[in-house]
C-alpha positions in Angstrom: -74.8 79.3 38.5 -75.0 76.0 36.5 -71.9 73.8 36.9 -71.1 74.0 33.2 -70.9 77.8 33.2 -68.9 77.8 36.4 -66.3 75.5 35.0 -66.3 77.4 31.7 -65.7 80.7 33.5 -62.7 79.1 35.4 -61.2 77.4 32.4 -61.6 80.4 30.2 -58.8 82.1 32.1 -56.3 79.6 30.7 -55.7 80.1 27.0 -54.8 77.0 25.0 -51.1 76.4 25.2 -48.7 75.5 22.5 -45.6 73.3 22.3 -42.4 75.2 21.8 -39.2 73.9 20.4 -35.8 75.5 19.7 -32.8 74.4 17.7 -33.9 72.1 14.9 -30.4 70.8 14.3 -28.3 71.3 17.4 -24.5 70.8 17.3 -22.8 68.1 19.2 -22.2 68.9 22.9 -25.7 70.4 23.1 -27.7 70.6 26.3 -31.2 69.4 25.8 -33.9 70.5 28.3 -37.4 69.1 28.3 -40.0 71.0 30.3 -43.5 69.6 30.8 -45.9 71.8 32.6 -49.0 71.1 34.7 -52.6 70.9 33.7 -54.1 74.3 32.6 -50.6 75.9 32.7 -49.9 79.1 30.7 -47.0 81.1 29.4 -49.1 84.3 29.6 -47.0 87.0 31.4 -47.7 86.9 35.1 -49.5 83.6 34.9 -46.5 81.3 34.4 -45.8 78.3 36.7 -42.2 77.8 37.8 -41.7 75.5 34.8 -42.9 78.3 32.5 -40.5 80.7 34.2 -37.6 78.3 33.8 -38.4 77.9 30.1 -38.5 81.7 29.5 -35.2 82.1 31.4 -33.5 79.5 29.3 -35.1 80.5 26.0 -34.1 84.2 26.3 -30.5 83.8 27.5 -29.0 80.4 26.7 -28.4 78.4 23.6 -29.8 75.2 25.0 -32.0 72.9 22.9 -35.4 73.4 24.5 -38.8 71.6 24.4 -41.7 73.1 26.4 -45.2 71.7 26.5 -48.0 73.0 28.6 -50.4 70.7 30.4 -53.8 69.8 29.0 -55.9 72.9 28.2 -59.6 73.3 28.4 -61.1 73.4 24.9 -64.7 72.7 25.9 -66.5 69.5 26.8 -65.0 67.6 23.9 -61.8 67.1 25.8 -63.2 66.8 29.3 -61.6 63.3 29.6 -58.2 64.8 29.0 -58.5 67.5 31.6 -60.3 65.3 34.2 -58.3 62.1 33.9 -55.2 63.0 32.0 -56.2 60.9 28.9 -53.6 61.7 26.3 -50.5 61.8 28.6 -49.1 59.0 26.6 -49.1 61.3 23.5 -47.3 63.9 25.5 -44.6 61.5 26.6 -44.1 60.3 23.0 -43.8 63.9 21.6 -41.1 64.7 24.1 -39.4 61.4 23.4 -39.4 62.1 19.7 -37.9 65.6 20.3 -35.0 64.1 22.1 -34.6 61.1 19.7 -34.4 63.4 16.7 -31.8 65.7 18.2 -29.7 63.7 20.7 -26.1 62.8 19.9 -23.5 61.0 22.1 -21.9 63.6 24.4 -25.0 65.8 24.7 -26.5 66.6 28.1 -30.1 65.9 28.9 -32.2 67.5 31.7 -35.9 66.7 32.2 -38.1 69.1 34.3 -41.8 68.9 35.1 -44.5 70.0 37.5 -47.6 68.0 38.7 -48.9 66.1 35.7 -45.8 67.2 33.8 -43.6 65.8 36.6 -45.4 62.5 36.2 -44.8 62.7 32.4 -41.0 63.4 32.6 -40.5 60.6 35.1 -42.3 58.3 32.7 -40.2 59.7 29.8 -37.0 59.0 31.8 -38.2 55.5 32.5 -38.9 54.9 28.9 -35.4 56.0 27.9 -33.9 54.0 30.7 -35.8 50.8 30.1 -36.2 50.7 26.3 -33.6 53.2 25.1 -33.5 56.3 22.9 -34.0 55.9 19.2 -31.2 57.3 17.0 -32.2 60.2 14.8 -32.3 58.1 11.6 -34.8 55.8 13.2 -36.9 58.3 15.1 -40.0 58.3 12.9 -43.5 58.2 14.2 -44.0 54.5 13.9 -40.8 53.6 15.8 -41.6 56.1 18.5 -44.9 54.4 19.0 -43.3 51.0 19.0 -40.8 52.2 21.6 -43.6 53.5 23.8 -45.5 50.2 23.4 -42.5 48.2 24.5 -42.2 50.4 27.6 -45.9 50.3 28.4 -46.2 46.5 28.0 -42.9 44.9 29.2 -39.5 46.3 28.3 -37.8 43.1 29.5 -39.2 40.9 26.8 -36.9 39.7 24.0 -38.8 41.7 21.4 -38.1 44.9 23.3 -34.5 44.1 23.8 -34.1 43.3 20.1 -35.8 46.6 19.2 -33.4 48.5 21.4 -30.3 46.8 20.1 -31.3 47.5 16.5 -32.7 51.1 16.6 -31.5 52.8 19.9 -28.3 54.4 21.2 -26.3 51.9 23.2 -26.3 54.3 26.2 -27.9 57.6 27.1 -27.2 59.4 30.3 -29.8 61.7 31.7 -28.1 64.2 34.0 -31.1 65.0 36.1 -34.9 64.5 36.4 -36.1 67.6 38.3 -39.7 67.6 39.4 -42.1 69.7 41.4 -44.6 67.8 43.5 -45.4 64.7 41.3 -48.9 63.6 41.9 -50.5 60.2 41.3 -53.4 61.8 39.6 -52.5 62.9 36.0 -55.7 65.0 35.4 -57.2 67.9 37.3 -59.3 65.6 39.5 -62.5 67.6 40.1 -64.4 66.1 43.0 -66.7 63.2 42.1 -66.4 63.9 38.4 -62.9 62.4 38.1 -64.2 59.0 39.2 -66.2 58.8 35.9 -63.0 58.5 33.9 -60.5 55.6 33.7 -56.9 55.7 35.1 -54.3 56.1 32.3 -50.7 55.2 32.2 -48.5 54.0 35.1 -44.9 54.0 35.9 -42.9 50.9 35.0 -40.9 51.6 38.1 -41.0 54.1 41.0 -37.2 53.9 41.3 -34.7 56.1 39.6 -33.3 54.2 36.6 -29.6 53.5 36.0 -29.5 55.9 33.1 -30.5 58.8 35.3 -27.6 60.4 37.3 -29.7 62.5 39.6 -33.3 62.8 40.8 -34.5 66.1 42.4 -38.0 66.3 43.8 -39.5 69.4 45.6 -42.5 68.3 47.7 -45.4 70.2 49.4 -45.7 69.8 53.1 -49.1 71.6 53.4 -51.0 69.9 50.6 -53.9 67.9 52.1 -56.2 67.0 49.2 -56.2 63.2 48.6 -56.8 63.8 44.9 -53.3 65.3 44.9 -51.6 62.3 46.5 -47.8 62.5 46.3 -45.9 60.1 44.1 -42.3 60.0 45.4 -39.3 58.0 44.3 -38.6 54.9 46.3 -34.9 54.2 46.9 -35.2 51.4 49.5 -31.8 52.5 50.8 -30.2 52.3 47.3 -28.9 55.4 45.4 -29.9 57.7 48.2 -26.9 59.9 47.3 -28.4 60.4 43.8 -31.9 61.2 44.9 -32.9 64.3 46.8 -36.5 64.6 47.7 -36.9 67.8 49.7 -40.0 69.0 51.6 -41.0 72.7 51.5 -43.6 74.8 53.1 -46.6 75.3 50.8 -49.4 73.6 48.9 -49.3 71.8 45.5 -49.8 75.1 43.7 -47.1 76.9 45.8 -44.5 74.2 45.0 -45.0 74.5 41.2 -45.8 78.3 41.1 -49.3 77.6 39.8 -50.9 80.4 41.9 -54.2 81.1 40.2 -53.9 84.9 40.8 -52.4 84.6 44.3 -49.5 86.9 43.4 -48.5 87.4 47.0 -47.5 83.7 47.1 -44.8 84.1 44.4 -41.9 84.7 46.8 -42.9 81.5 48.6 -43.1 79.6 45.3 -39.7 80.9 44.4 -38.1 79.1 47.4 -38.3 75.6 45.8 -37.6 77.1 42.4 -34.3 78.7 43.5 -33.4 75.4 45.3 -34.1 73.4 42.1 -32.2 75.8 39.8 -29.2 75.9 42.2 -29.0 72.1 42.2 -29.3 71.9 38.4 -26.6 74.6 38.0 -24.3 72.5 40.3 -25.0 69.5 38.1 -23.9 71.3 34.9 -27.0 73.2 33.6 -25.7 76.5 32.4 -27.8 79.4 33.6 -27.6 83.2 33.2 -25.2 84.7 35.8 -27.8 86.9 37.5 -30.6 84.3 37.6 -31.0 84.3 41.4 -31.8 88.0 41.4 -34.9 87.4 39.2 -36.6 85.1 41.7 -36.8 86.9 45.1 -37.7 84.5 47.9 -39.6 84.8 51.1 -40.3 81.6 53.1 -42.8 83.6 55.2 -44.8 84.9 52.3 -48.5 83.8 52.3 -49.4 80.5 50.7 -51.8 80.1 47.8 -53.2 77.3 49.8 -55.5 74.4 48.7 -58.8 76.1 49.5 -58.9 78.7 46.7 -61.3 78.4 43.8 -62.8 74.9 43.8 -60.7 73.9 46.8 -63.7 73.6 49.2 -65.2 70.9 47.0 -62.2 68.7 47.8 -63.6 67.3 51.0 -61.4 64.2 51.2 -58.2 65.3 52.9 -55.4 64.2 55.1 -51.8 65.3 55.8 -49.1 63.9 53.7 -46.8 61.4 55.4 -43.1 62.4 55.5 -40.0 60.4 56.0 -41.2 57.3 54.1 -37.9 57.0 52.1 -34.3 57.5 53.0 -33.9 60.2 50.3 -36.2 62.7 52.0 -35.0 65.9 53.5 -36.5 69.0 55.0 -35.6 72.4 53.5 -34.2 74.7 56.2 -36.9 77.3 55.5 -39.4 74.7 56.8 -37.6 73.9 60.0 -40.0 73.5 62.9 -42.9 72.5 60.7 -45.2 70.3 62.8 -45.6 67.8 60.0 -41.9 67.1 59.6 -40.6 66.4 63.1 -37.4 64.3 63.0 -36.7 64.7 59.3 -33.1 65.5 58.4 -32.5 69.1 57.3 -31.0 69.7 53.9 -27.9 71.9 54.0 -25.7 73.2 51.2 -22.0 73.9 51.4 -19.6 75.0 48.6 -16.4 73.1 48.1 -13.3 74.0 46.1 -14.4 72.8 42.7 -17.7 74.7 42.9 -19.6 71.5 43.6 -22.4 71.3 46.1 -22.3 68.9 49.0 -25.2 68.1 51.3 -25.0 68.1 55.1 -27.8 67.0 57.4 -28.7 67.9 60.9 -31.5 66.6 63.0 -34.6 68.7 62.6 -35.7 70.5 65.7 
């Protein structure tokens, strides 16, 4: 079968997505949640990623101000550069930034969630807010959003950027948490060989958690081996390690984000990092439905979707991910004994009187 027909058949399973927003004029004290999904994601019933499931959970049973955007969708060869190399991620970041800028008021809560390419995007969004600032609603027009992004992309430390922030942005914005599933350095789909034909787009200004972000949560895949899906973790260099939790789980990139491509038997495995993430966000103040845990049954021994399904065999360049490169890394207890994580401290959870969650570590066996 010709390559063009093979790709078209695969991509046709993923209908074009749409951006979804709620609460045009939220009251003060609102919780804003931005959810940016991975490439070729879908809200079609039974096909959702973990980010899609979180969006549906919050949309149905909370009054949070929500912004959901799927990853790049296949619309034919006219947008092959977007799918392959992530061209257009800057537009996605600006759209999410504009949503927050038009709605945020002092005293509101902000949570940013993302998977894969969407994880990359929400980390860049958080960096933009931290380094440049968040425009106040009266100044959040298209031109100023573009100017804010340009200052972030070029150099937010320049006098012009600082003057812009002082004139048009909130004096301070606190992001309660940036919660991401398996951030990858590649922002497109990275088909073998073909991705090399397209330019790299966008880069973080910093791989550290900014001062405006209270907590960073990162669920990472122990069993992903494709070099095209190289992990992009936070770097704490011994600083703020109490604020950053980067936890390793059993599974591939698709397992970590619940992008299972029809491997329904892997859903209980994908729910393990999802339940961990939601429990941490709930402890940090994100209101969730009381019975949310019952909706995501977990099984750490469930089969993995793996990294060899579909076009997986074409990804010949592979190696195991390196663990323990930063002091903020932990091993989830369901992955204890994993041969790739020897010596990594194990993440433990204990409840204390105020309902907060404390972490304890033990040496991995």
